[in-house]
N, CA, C and O atoms as CSV, one atom per row, in Angstrom:
chain,resi,resn,atom,element,x,y,z
A,1,MET,N,N,-50.509,84.664,29.259
A,1,MET,CA,C,-49.716,83.565,29.672
A,1,MET,C,C,-49.774,83.732,31.081
A,1,MET,O,O,-49.595,84.776,31.707
A,2,LEU,N,N,-49.988,82.830,31.429
A,2,LEU,CA,C,-50.306,82.716,33.272
A,2,LEU,C,C,-48.801,81.939,33.808
A,2,LEU,O,O,-48.337,80.837,33.512
A,3,ASN,N,N,-48.291,83.009,34.702
A,3,ASN,CA,C,-46.826,82.318,35.118
A,3,ASN,C,C,-46.819,82.415,36.835
A,3,ASN,O,O,-46.702,83.398,37.567
A,4,LEU,N,N,-46.929,81.500,37.032
A,4,LEU,CA,C,-47.007,81.179,38.960
A,4,LEU,C,C,-46.076,81.061,39.426
A,4,LEU,O,O,-45.747,80.071,38.772
A,5,SER,N,N,-45.167,81.241,40.136
A,5,SER,CA,C,-44.106,80.686,40.653
A,5,SER,C,C,-44.507,79.803,42.052
A,5,SER,O,O,-45.381,80.151,42.846
A,6,LEU,N,N,-43.735,78.678,42.161
A,6,LEU,CA,C,-44.168,78.200,43.411
A,6,LEU,C,C,-44.550,78.616,44.766
A,6,LEU,O,O,-45.400,78.162,45.532
A,7,ILE,N,N,-43.707,79.603,44.883
A,7,ILE,CA,C,-43.723,80.466,45.677
A,7,ILE,C,C,-45.643,81.068,45.647
A,7,ILE,O,O,-46.408,80.805,46.576
A,8,ASP,N,N,-45.848,81.453,45.043
A,8,ASP,CA,C,-46.952,82.194,44.731
A,8,ASP,C,C,-48.560,80.898,45.197
A,8,ASP,O,O,-49.626,81.166,45.751
A,9,LEU,N,N,-48.102,79.747,44.733
A,9,LEU,CA,C,-49.054,79.079,44.952
A,9,LEU,C,C,-49.208,78.605,46.301
A,9,LEU,O,O,-50.265,78.560,46.931
A,10,CYS,N,N,-47.965,78.224,46.725
A,10,CYS,CA,C,-47.935,77.981,48.120
A,10,CYS,C,C,-48.551,79.291,48.981
A,10,CYS,O,O,-49.197,78.838,49.926
A,11,GLU,N,N,-48.566,80.501,48.975
A,11,GLU,CA,C,-48.838,81.706,49.433
A,11,GLU,C,C,-50.359,81.535,49.159
A,11,GLU,O,O,-51.037,81.634,50.181
A,12,ASP,N,N,-51.092,81.287,47.940
A,12,ASP,CA,C,-52.166,81.299,47.619
A,12,ASP,C,C,-53.096,79.786,48.622
A,12,ASP,O,O,-54.248,79.892,49.041
A,13,ASP,N,N,-52.524,78.963,48.734
A,13,ASP,CA,C,-53.006,77.754,49.501
A,13,ASP,C,C,-52.577,77.811,50.985
A,13,ASP,O,O,-53.000,76.846,51.622
A,14,LYS,N,N,-51.888,78.645,51.656
A,14,LYS,CA,C,-51.739,78.734,52.779
A,14,LYS,C,C,-53.039,79.623,53.025
A,14,LYS,O,O,-53.837,79.327,53.914
A,15,ALA,N,N,-53.221,80.791,52.144
A,15,ALA,CA,C,-54.388,81.525,52.450
A,15,ALA,C,C,-55.602,80.944,52.264
A,15,ALA,O,O,-56.585,81.575,52.652
A,16,ASP,N,N,-55.748,79.903,51.768
A,16,ASP,CA,C,-56.850,79.287,51.590
A,16,ASP,C,C,-57.291,78.269,52.760
A,16,ASP,O,O,-58.397,77.784,52.998
A,17,GLN,N,N,-56.161,78.124,53.351
A,17,GLN,CA,C,-56.144,77.211,54.583
A,17,GLN,C,C,-56.356,78.181,55.851
A,17,GLN,O,O,-56.915,77.844,56.894
A,18,ASN,N,N,-55.952,79.114,55.645
A,18,ASN,CA,C,-56.070,80.214,57.007
A,18,ASN,C,C,-57.597,80.430,56.890
A,18,ASN,O,O,-58.229,80.176,57.916
A,19,ASN,N,N,-58.351,80.889,55.731
A,19,ASN,CA,C,-59.334,81.270,55.606
A,19,ASN,C,C,-60.467,79.894,56.073
A,19,ASN,O,O,-61.333,79.997,56.941
A,20,HIS,N,N,-60.240,78.890,55.413
A,20,HIS,CA,C,-60.829,77.493,56.155
A,20,HIS,C,C,-60.813,77.302,57.616
A,20,HIS,O,O,-61.757,76.781,58.209
A,21,SER,N,N,-59.697,77.741,58.223
A,21,SER,CA,C,-59.725,77.522,59.578
A,21,SER,C,C,-60.280,78.470,59.913
A,21,SER,O,O,-61.296,78.133,60.522
A,22,ASN,N,N,-60.126,80.028,59.825
A,22,ASN,CA,C,-61.064,80.781,60.395
A,22,ASN,C,C,-62.668,80.767,60.414
A,22,ASN,O,O,-63.434,81.089,61.323
A,23,GLN,N,N,-62.941,80.274,59.079
A,23,GLN,CA,C,-64.446,79.945,58.863
A,23,GLN,C,C,-64.741,78.835,59.950
A,23,GLN,O,O,-65.924,78.872,60.288
A,24,LEU,N,N,-64.126,78.018,60.490
A,24,LEU,CA,C,-64.224,77.298,61.787
A,24,LEU,C,C,-64.386,77.524,63.135
A,24,LEU,O,O,-65.079,76.923,63.956
A,25,ASN,N,N,-63.716,78.393,63.243
A,25,ASN,CA,C,-63.323,79.080,64.489
A,25,ASN,C,C,-64.575,80.151,64.786
A,25,ASN,O,O,-64.750,81.174,64.124
A,26,ASP,N,N,-65.346,79.758,65.816
A,26,ASP,CA,C,-66.219,80.326,66.204
A,26,ASP,C,C,-65.849,81.810,66.973
A,26,ASP,O,O,-66.692,82.584,67.426
A,27,ASN,N,N,-64.576,81.976,66.995
A,27,ASN,CA,C,-64.162,83.337,67.977
A,27,ASN,C,C,-63.650,84.354,66.941
A,27,ASN,O,O,-63.051,85.369,67.296
A,28,ASN,N,N,-63.963,83.984,65.330
A,28,ASN,CA,C,-63.533,84.642,64.159
A,28,ASN,C,C,-64.569,85.098,63.849
A,28,ASN,O,O,-65.612,84.484,64.076
A,29,ASP,N,N,-64.545,86.529,63.133
A,29,ASP,CA,C,-65.329,87.241,62.330
A,29,ASP,C,C,-65.992,86.256,61.189
A,29,ASP,O,O,-67.149,86.013,60.845
A,30,ALA,N,N,-64.647,85.793,60.760
A,30,ALA,CA,C,-65.073,84.980,59.283
A,30,ALA,C,C,-66.250,83.781,59.672
A,30,ALA,O,O,-67.378,83.610,59.210
A,31,TYR,N,N,-65.588,83.131,60.582
A,31,TYR,CA,C,-66.814,82.366,61.036
A,31,TYR,C,C,-68.402,82.721,60.836
A,31,TYR,O,O,-69.219,82.127,60.133
A,32,TRP,N,N,-68.571,83.767,61.593
A,32,TRP,CA,C,-69.696,84.562,61.445
A,32,TRP,C,C,-70.328,85.298,60.344
A,32,TRP,O,O,-71.530,85.548,60.250
A,33,GLN,N,N,-69.487,85.589,59.597
A,33,GLN,CA,C,-69.363,86.186,57.936
A,33,GLN,C,C,-69.911,85.323,57.371
A,33,GLN,O,O,-70.995,85.563,56.839
A,34,SER,N,N,-69.247,83.838,57.293
A,34,SER,CA,C,-69.724,82.585,56.390
A,34,SER,C,C,-71.249,82.101,56.488
A,34,SER,O,O,-71.869,81.488,55.619
A,35,ARG,N,N,-71.750,82.550,57.845
A,35,ARG,CA,C,-73.236,82.181,58.400
A,35,ARG,C,C,-74.262,82.986,58.104
A,35,ARG,O,O,-75.446,82.651,58.158
A,36,GLY,N,N,-73.775,84.233,57.734
A,36,GLY,CA,C,-74.938,85.232,56.942
A,36,GLY,C,C,-74.753,86.675,57.898
A,36,GLY,O,O,-75.307,87.734,57.604
A,37,TYR,N,N,-73.840,86.481,59.122
A,37,TYR,CA,C,-73.946,87.691,60.088
A,37,TYR,C,C,-72.806,88.844,59.543
A,37,TYR,O,O,-71.937,88.546,58.724
A,38,ASP,N,N,-72.947,90.148,60.105
A,38,ASP,CA,C,-72.165,90.865,59.874
A,38,ASP,C,C,-70.499,90.761,60.157
A,38,ASP,O,O,-69.436,90.997,59.583
A,39,SER,N,N,-70.871,90.388,61.081
A,39,SER,CA,C,-69.689,90.363,62.388
A,39,SER,C,C,-69.894,89.514,63.615
A,39,SER,O,O,-71.052,89.188,63.878
A,40,ARG,N,N,-68.957,89.133,64.364
A,40,ARG,CA,C,-69.278,88.232,65.740
A,40,ARG,C,C,-70.232,88.915,66.327
A,40,ARG,O,O,-70.036,90.106,66.567
A,41,PRO,N,N,-71.366,88.342,66.651
A,41,PRO,CA,C,-72.238,89.028,67.755
A,41,PRO,C,C,-71.706,89.055,69.069
A,41,PRO,O,O,-70.790,88.349,69.493
A,42,ASP,N,N,-72.426,90.030,69.761
A,42,ASP,CA,C,-71.829,90.310,71.478
A,42,ASP,C,C,-72.190,88.982,71.855
A,42,ASP,O,O,-71.314,88.353,72.449
A,43,ASP,N,N,-73.037,88.539,71.692
A,43,ASP,CA,C,-73.575,87.362,72.574
A,43,ASP,C,C,-73.422,86.041,71.897
A,43,ASP,O,O,-74.264,85.142,71.883
A,44,TRP,N,N,-71.833,86.032,71.145
A,44,TRP,CA,C,-71.758,84.939,70.462
A,44,TRP,C,C,-71.454,83.560,71.049
A,44,TRP,O,O,-71.475,82.503,70.419
A,45,GLN,N,N,-71.171,83.718,72.331
A,45,GLN,CA,C,-70.935,82.437,73.239
A,45,GLN,C,C,-72.253,81.862,73.223
A,45,GLN,O,O,-72.273,80.654,72.992
A,46,ASP,N,N,-73.284,82.392,73.399
A,46,ASP,CA,C,-74.786,82.010,73.320
A,46,ASP,C,C,-75.361,81.102,72.381
A,46,ASP,O,O,-76.235,80.254,72.563
A,47,LYS,N,N,-74.567,81.494,71.074
A,47,LYS,CA,C,-75.388,81.014,69.833
A,47,LYS,C,C,-74.460,79.838,69.630
A,47,LYS,O,O,-74.771,79.391,68.526
A,48,LYS,N,N,-73.534,79.151,70.105
A,48,LYS,CA,C,-73.058,77.909,69.696
A,48,LYS,C,C,-74.004,76.750,69.667
A,48,LYS,O,O,-73.610,75.640,69.310
């Protein structure tokens, strides 16, 4: 039986929102990882 509280659902939603925001921020490793890089490259400002 699945028993999630409202707090658990809100925390999951917040984590999803944070991940989405991080993937849109080119200053964040998640941005580069979502585009196939291992992490933010040293010359990341030239790759915009």
